[in-house]
PAKOL-576891 format. One line per field, with one value per residue (C-alpha): residue in one letter; residue number from 1; x, y, z. Coordinates in steps of 0.1 Angstrom, whole numbers. Example, Ala and Ser with C-alpha at 12.3 -4.5 7.8 and 13.67 -1.06 7.14 Angstrom:
! residues 2
rest: c(A / S)
nr: c(1 / 2)
east: c(123 / 137)
north: c(-45 / -11)
up: c(78 / 71)
This chain:
! residues 112
rest: c(M / G / K / A / Y / G / F / I / E / I / Q / G / V / V / P / A / T / V / A / L / D / E / M / C / K / A / A / N / V / T / L / A / T / W / E / R / K / L / G / G / R / L / V / T / L / V / V / E / G / D / V / S / D / C / E / A / A / V / N / A / A / M / R / N / P / L / K / P / I / A / S / H / G / V / I / A / N / P / H / S / E / I / V / K / L / V / E / L / S / Q / K / R / W / K / K / T / P / P / E / S / G / E / T / E / D / Q / K / Y / L / Q / E / V)
nr: c(1 / 2 / 3 / 4 / 5 / 6 / 7 / 8 / 9 / 10 / 11 / 12 / 13 / 14 / 15 / 16 / 17 / 18 / 19 / 20 / 21 / 22 / 23 / 24 / 25 / 26 / 27 / 28 / 29 / 30 / 31 / 32 / 33 / 34 / 35 / 36 / 37 / 38 / 39 / 40 / 41 / 42 / 43 / 44 / 45 / 46 / 47 / 48 / 49 / 50 / 51 / 52 / 53 / 54 / 55 / 56 / 57 / 58 / 59 / 60 / 61 / 62 / 63 / 64 / 65 / 66 / 67 / 68 / 69 / 70 / 71 / 72 / 73 / 74 / 75 / 76 / 77 / 78 / 79 / 80 / 81 / 82 / 83 / 84 / 85 / 86 / 87 / 88 / 89 / 90 / 91 / 92 / 93 / 94 / 95 / 96 / 97 / 98 / 99 / 100 / 101 / 102 / 103 / 104 / 105 / 106 / 107 / 108 / 109 / 110 / 111 / 112)
east: c(-169 / -146 / -114 / -115 / -93 / -97 / -82 / -73 / -56 / -42 / -16 / 18 / 37 / 32 / -6 / -6 / 14 / -9 / -40 / -24 / -18 / -55 / -66 / -46 / -56 / -93 / -96 / -80 / -63 / -28 / -10 / -12 / 8 / 11 / 19 / 35 / 28 / 40 / 71 / 51 / 26 / -2 / -1 / -24 / -27 / -42 / -51 / -66 / -88 / -125 / -151 / -162 / -126 / -117 / -148 / -140 / -104 / -113 / -139 / -114 / -89 / -115 / -126 / -97 / -71 / -41 / -48 / -80 / -87 / -85 / -104 / -114 / -131 / -136 / -137 / -154 / -145 / -121 / -120 / -89 / -77 / -78 / -59 / -33 / -30 / -24 / 1 / 20 / 22 / 34 / 62 / 73 / 71 / 91 / 115 / 152 / 173 / 203 / 227 / 224 / 209 / 185 / 147 / 126 / 116 / 152 / 160 / 130 / 140 / 175 / 159 / 138)
north: c(198 / 187 / 167 / 130 / 100 / 74 / 39 / 12 / -21 / -41 / -68 / -56 / -24 / -21 / -25 / -1 / 25 / 21 / 25 / 56 / 71 / 65 / 80 / 112 / 116 / 111 / 136 / 163 / 141 / 137 / 107 / 110 / 78 / 42 / 10 / -22 / -55 / -90 / -78 / -55 / -82 / -61 / -24 / 2 / 36 / 65 / 96 / 128 / 155 / 165 / 138 / 138 / 137 / 108 / 89 / 96 / 85 / 53 / 45 / 52 / 28 / 1 / 3 / -16 / -27 / -48 / -70 / -75 / -48 / -64 / -36 / 0 / 28 / 65 / 83 / 117 / 141 / 116 / 114 / 129 / 94 / 84 / 116 / 106 / 72 / 86 / 111 / 84 / 64 / 96 / 100 / 64 / 68 / 100 / 92 / 94 / 73 / 94 / 65 / 57 / 88 / 66 / 68 / 37 / 35 / 35 / 7 / -12 / -9 / -22 / -53 / -61)
up: c(2 / 29 / 32 / 24 / 20 / -8 / -3 / -28 / -18 / -47 / -53 / -64 / -68 / -106 / -104 / -75 / -95 / -125 / -102 / -87 / -121 / -130 / -97 / -101 / -138 / -130 / -101 / -82 / -56 / -43 / -28 / 10 / 17 / 7 / 26 / 13 / 31 / 24 / 6 / -17 / -27 / -11 / -16 / 0 / -16 / 2 / -17 / -4 / -17 / -17 / -12 / -48 / -61 / -38 / -49 / -86 / -81 / -64 / -91 / -118 / -103 / -101 / -137 / -153 / -127 / -137 / -107 / -88 / -62 / -27 / -10 / -15 / 3 / 8 / 42 / 41 / 69 / 86 / 124 / 139 / 148 / 111 / 102 / 129 / 113 / 78 / 92 / 110 / 77 / 59 / 84 / 79 / 42 / 40 / 68 / 61 / 85 / 96 / 96 / 59 / 43 / 24 / 25 / 33 / -3 / -15 / 9 / -3 / -39 / -31 / -15 / -45)
């Protein structure tokens, strides 16, 4: 079994959080990163783990979502360019701007 990424794209932060909870409870996966577009109306979750775990996680999230799943997928043995893309997203997600000391997520929560 090799490294894999599982993707879910769903409308809204709350449905995304519930989907992530289902994914992590159903399989041995961890959150690699997430992206919010359109002011958080469209959220992409990326989990990582073994191929079978990512497949189980994506399937679990699709069983009973709070909102319709816009898109989903699993990439087994991702190409190095895909890994770079996920790592770039991770850096943006975990970034702490030196001028404010706040993370991007903290800034986002203040905007909401």
